[in-house]
N, C-alpha and C positions, 0 to 999 in steps of 0.2 A: 503495499501500501503504502500510498503517494500521501507525503505529510505537505503540506506550503504552509505557510509563515503569511497572515495577514497582519500589515502593515497600516495603522489608521491615517490616514491624509487627511490636513484640514481643504478644504477647497474654500476657494474666497471668490466672491459675485465680483464678478469684473464688467464694468459696462465699457464696453469699444464704442468710442466714437468717429463717425467718418470727420476727412479733411471736405471746408468745406473747395470743390476745385473752381467755382469762377472766385475760390482770393489766392485758388492759390496760384492761380493764371494772370493776375495784376500785382500782387506786391512778391517781395524779393525779401530774402533775410540775407542782410550785407557780410554776419559772419555769426561763429558758433561764440556761445559765456552768456556771460552775465552782460556784456554789455551789446547785448547784437542789437543792428536797426533795423528795421521795417522803411526799405525802398520801393517807391511806385513814380507813377510816371505823371504829366499833369495830362489836366480833362485840356478845350479846348486845342486841339492841337492836328485833328483827323486831320478837314476841311473847311473849303471855306476862306484857307484864307489870306487869299487879298485885300480883306479887311482889316488885317491886322497889320502892327510894324512890324519890325524886322528884331527889333526888339524885342515885343514882346512874347515872338516866335522862338527867337534864341533862347528863351529864359525856358520856356515851355518845353524844350527840346530838349531841357536834362531833368535829371530822377532828383526829387526831395526825398526826405527821411522825413521820418512820420515820429509825431510827437508820442507823447507818454501813452498818457489814455490810449489813443486812436492805436498805439504798437499791440496793448493789452490784450483786445481787446480783436485784435489779426491773429494771434499767438494765438488765444484759445480758438477762435474760426480754423486755423493750423494744423487743431490738438497740440499744439509745443507747449503749452500751458496747463 
């Protein structure tokens, strides 16, 4: 006869949350760690650029860094927090 030793295993209920795909497309995390920053691009740059000044278009071309409040919301949507 075979005897099996049964061990008790404690299972914890883990709720898995999905990453928001729309957020994943629009935002990038600059680096890992405590000082990570969220980078995103400006709106109003895709079309109708003839009515906008060159200075404004140059500014809109560059990415911007989000503030701390927005950063926490984006990290939560990306399941990083």
